[in-house]
N, C-alpha and C positions, 0 to 999 in steps of 0.2 A: 136349178136344182141338181139335184146328181141320186145317181141310181146305178144297178148294172141293167142296162139297157138290153134290149135285143130287137136290131131292129130290119131282123130277117126273116120275120114270118110274111112280109107280103113284099118281093122286090120286083114286080111286075107291073102290071096295068091294075088300076083301084085306088083306093084311098090310101092314105098314109095310114100304114098300123106299127105300132108297137108295142111289146111287152116287156111290161119291170118286174125281173123277181128281185126278192128279199125289201129291202127298207127305201121307203124314195127320204130325200132327206136335202136342207138347206146348204147352198154352199156359203160359206162366208164372203170369200172372196178379197179383194184387195181393201186394206184399210187406209193407202192413199191415191186419190184420183191420177192418171195420166196427168204429168207437165199441160197446164193450157186448157185442159177439162174439166168440165164441172163433177164436182163428188156426187155419188151416188149411192143405195146401199148403204150399206153398212160405213161407205167412209164419211156420211154425212152426221156420224155419230163424232167425228175424230177429228176432220179436215174442214179448217173455218168455219167454226163452230159461233163464233161470233157475226158469220150473217147466215146459221144456220137456217132459219125461217124462210128468207129469199132463195135459197141454196134448194131447200126439200121443195116448193113450192116450182121451180126452175125444172127439178128435175122429175117430175109430172107432167108439165108443162111443154118442156122444152122452150118456153119464152120470159120475159121480164114477168114480174110477178104484178105488174100496174097491169099487164096487159090480159090476164084471165081473172074469174070473178070467183075466184078462190080467197076464202076470210084469211087474212093472216094472222086474227084472233083464234080461230077454233084449228091450224096448224099449231100453232102455242099452245093449245091447249092440250091438243092429246100429244105434243112432246114432254109434256111436262108429265102426264099421266104415265106414258114410258117411261123416264127419267124417277119415278118415283114405284112404281112398280114392277117393272120389266128386268130380273135380276140377269137376263143377257145384255140390255142396254148398259147396266150398269160394269160388264166388264169392258165396254166400247168406250165408255169415260174413263174409267181406272186406267187405259191405253193412249188415249186421250191426254190426260193428265202424264203421265211419264213420258210420253216423246215433246211433251212443252219443256220440260224440267231437266231432259237428257237429248239435247240436239245434235242429229246428224248421227242416231244408230238405227236400225234394224230391230222390228219386232216381229214375233207372230204370235197371231192368239192360237188357241189348240182349247176348245171346249170340248169336253169328254164327258159322257154320260158314266153312271155307276155300273160299271162292269168289271168284274173282279180280275179277268184274265189280263185287263189294261190299265188295270187302275196304277198300279204300281211306277208305273211310266210320267205319271203326274205331281212333280215335282214342287213340292211348297216350302219356300224358304219360311215365310210368314204364315202360320195359323190365321186364317180367315176369323173376320170377325162374326160370332151367328146373328146380329143383330143387322150388321152390312150387308153381309154376304152370305144367309144362308144358303145355300146350293155346294160352295165353296168348303164350308164350314162343315156340312154334312156330310160331301165326299172324306173330307181330312177327318172326321170323329169314326163314321164307318169304317173306311178302308186302310189307316195309315196309324203304324206303329206309335203312339207320342207317350213317350217316357219325360218324367223328372229326371231332371239332373243330379238330380241327388241320389238316385238310383246304380248312376255309373260309377261302375269301381275299377280302378286298375288293376290291370294283369285278369280278369274277367273277359274283357270286350277287346278287341283290338279292332277301334274304329281311326278313319281318316275324318279329321274335320274340314270342311268344302265348306263354310264360309268363314271369311276372314272376320277377327272381332274387330280389328282396327278399323274395316268402314264403317261401323257404326258410329263411328266421332268423325267420319266425313260430315255424315249430317245433324250430328248432333254432338255438342260442345262435353270434353268430360265432365264437368261440372252438373251439367243438365240432366244427370240421371234419372233424376226424379221425374221428369218431365217422360220417357220414357215407361211406358204402362205396363211391356212384358218383351220379352227378347226368345226366338225361335234359334236354335240350328240344325241346320241340316248333317245329319253322320252318317256316313255309308263305309258301311264293312266292305274286308277284300270279295266279298262275293257280289259286290251289287247292292247289297239288302238297305235302304233307306231308314232311318230311325229318327224322331224328330224331339230333342229335348229340348222342355221349358227350361231356363232360365228364370227364376223370380226374381218379382222386382229388390229385394234387397240384398241379391247380388250382383246386379248390372252393377254398382257404381265399384265394385272390388275388380273388376275385368280391366 
């Protein structure tokens, strides 16, 4: 747990007392366990998910799953519910998939509330799908400036494109443009203001 904790209320005899100022929040913690340690907390969604049920039972009991009376079927059902209904779990799963496809890199997950003072620090190269990621889409739709590429005019804006189009073809062949549903560019001006330009599907083949 995290928060602004005041531990100076009772520094003498008597019971331990502390005061929390502001809002209490959960800390995500590490995404990967320390070597030779079993995964716990958020690590369970990302590390060794082929053995996730056993790892979850072991994280609770500190013993082998077969030595405790926890029903693996119940744990499996709870895991399925979280995967289907919890938007935060879906974020952890996407981190798992990203790490599996990009070995040896370091990543961090930052979960941001809809705070208008800090929302501009949340940069999304791809606009989230409203069906699979409603939370991410809501943040982008409400707080980000999404502009169709057709509205950009030379000489009116002085932008630097911060996404290399060539990287698209590292994951999709140039003849596979029909399979690319959409492409979004993050464009940043000299003041650091981000703008999101949507590339229409019919124009992707011309890039």
